[in-house]
C-alpha positions in Angstrom: 131.9 -232.6 94.8 134.8 -233.1 97.2 134.7 -236.1 99.5 133.8 -235.7 103.2 134.5 -238.1 105.9 132.6 -241.3 106.4 131.4 -241.7 110.0 130.8 -245.4 110.6 129.2 -244.6 114.0 126.5 -242.6 112.2 125.9 -245.4 109.7 125.8 -248.0 112.4 123.1 -246.0 114.3 121.0 -246.0 111.1 121.6 -249.8 110.7 120.4 -250.4 114.3 117.3 -248.3 113.5 116.6 -250.4 110.4 117.0 -253.6 112.4 114.7 -252.4 115.2 112.0 -251.3 112.7 112.2 -254.5 110.7 111.8 -256.6 113.9 108.7 -254.6 114.8 107.3 -254.8 111.3 107.6 -258.6 111.3 104.9 -258.8 114.0 102.5 -257.3 111.4 103.2 -259.6 108.6 100.6 -262.0 107.3 97.5 -259.9 107.5 95.5 -259.0 104.5 95.4 -255.7 102.5 91.7 -255.5 103.5 92.8 -255.4 107.2 94.9 -252.3 106.5 91.8 -250.6 104.9 89.7 -251.2 108.0 92.3 -251.0 110.9 93.8 -247.6 110.8 96.0 -248.2 113.8 97.5 -251.2 112.1 98.1 -249.3 108.9 99.6 -246.4 110.8 102.0 -248.7 112.6 103.1 -250.4 109.4 103.4 -247.1 107.5 105.5 -245.6 110.2 107.8 -248.6 110.4 108.3 -248.7 106.6 108.9 -244.9 106.7 111.7 -245.4 109.3 113.3 -248.2 107.3 113.2 -246.2 104.1 114.5 -243.0 105.6 117.4 -244.8 107.3 118.3 -246.6 104.0 118.3 -243.2 102.2 120.2 -241.4 105.0 122.9 -244.2 104.9 123.1 -244.1 101.1 123.4 -240.3 101.0 126.0 -240.3 103.8 128.2 -242.9 102.1 127.9 -241.5 98.6 128.6 -237.9 99.7 131.5 -239.0 101.8 133.0 -240.6 98.7 132.6 -237.4 96.8 129.7 -238.6 94.7 127.0 -236.2 93.5 123.7 -237.0 95.2 121.0 -234.6 93.9 118.2 -236.8 95.2 117.5 -239.9 97.3 117.1 -242.2 94.3 120.5 -241.2 93.0 122.0 -242.0 96.4 121.0 -245.6 96.0 122.4 -245.6 92.4 125.7 -244.3 93.7 126.0 -247.3 96.1 125.4 -249.6 93.2 128.1 -247.7 91.2 130.5 -248.0 94.1 129.9 -251.8 94.3 128.4 -251.6 97.8 125.1 -252.9 96.4 124.7 -255.3 93.5 123.3 -253.5 90.5 120.0 -255.3 90.3 119.4 -254.9 94.0 120.2 -251.2 93.8 117.8 -250.8 90.9 115.0 -252.6 92.8 115.7 -250.7 96.0 115.7 -247.3 94.3 111.9 -247.4 94.3 112.0 -246.9 98.1 112.8 -243.2 97.5 109.5 -242.7 95.8 107.7 -244.7 98.5 109.3 -242.5 101.2 108.2 -239.3 99.4 104.6 -240.5 99.2 104.5 -241.5 102.9 106.3 -238.3 104.1 104.8 -235.7 101.9 101.5 -237.3 101.1 101.8 -236.6 97.4 99.3 -239.3 96.7 97.0 -241.5 98.7 99.1 -244.5 99.8 98.2 -247.6 97.9 97.3 -250.2 100.5 98.3 -253.1 98.2 101.7 -251.5 97.9 102.1 -251.2 101.6 100.9 -254.8 102.1 103.3 -256.1 99.4 106.3 -254.1 100.9 105.5 -255.5 104.3 105.0 -259.1 103.2 107.2 -259.5 100.2 110.0 -256.9 100.3 110.8 -256.4 104.0 113.9 -258.4 103.7 115.3 -255.8 101.2 115.9 -253.6 104.2 117.7 -256.5 106.0 119.8 -257.2 102.9 120.7 -253.6 102.5 121.8 -253.4 106.1 123.9 -256.6 105.7 125.6 -255.2 102.6 126.4 -251.9 104.2 127.7 -253.6 107.3 129.9 -255.8 105.0 131.2 -252.6 103.4 132.0 -251.0 106.8 133.8 -254.1 108.0 136.0 -254.0 104.8 137.1 -250.4 105.4 140.7 -249.9 106.7 140.9 -249.1 110.4 141.8 -245.6 111.2 
């Protein structure tokens, strides 16, 4: 694959979207998984916010990897490529890779969404999105100015 051109403005728009969604999701932290089972509006809000975070992460990863000429046959491999490129630490990339599967479940409805997984992602892993954004921003800042 031949490299394209990285567009930092596109990446920054996605980073802003992650930040906005995470801020909104934080308002929903602390509730129980049982609440999600009984409050469909709460569940929908949380699922939508997590979907936005996941999609933005995957869009960023795909854009950066493809612009570097890396093969990206699927979303999970896009995360792998950022690990290979040193943008994400290896263990973090391996952990974050699961977000591709979560995104597919939410978007395509392959399976019924596990409410415990949604609850755990909201209450235990939300900072993964913030850390991803921090690492990508750090990468962008290190790029040579055009």
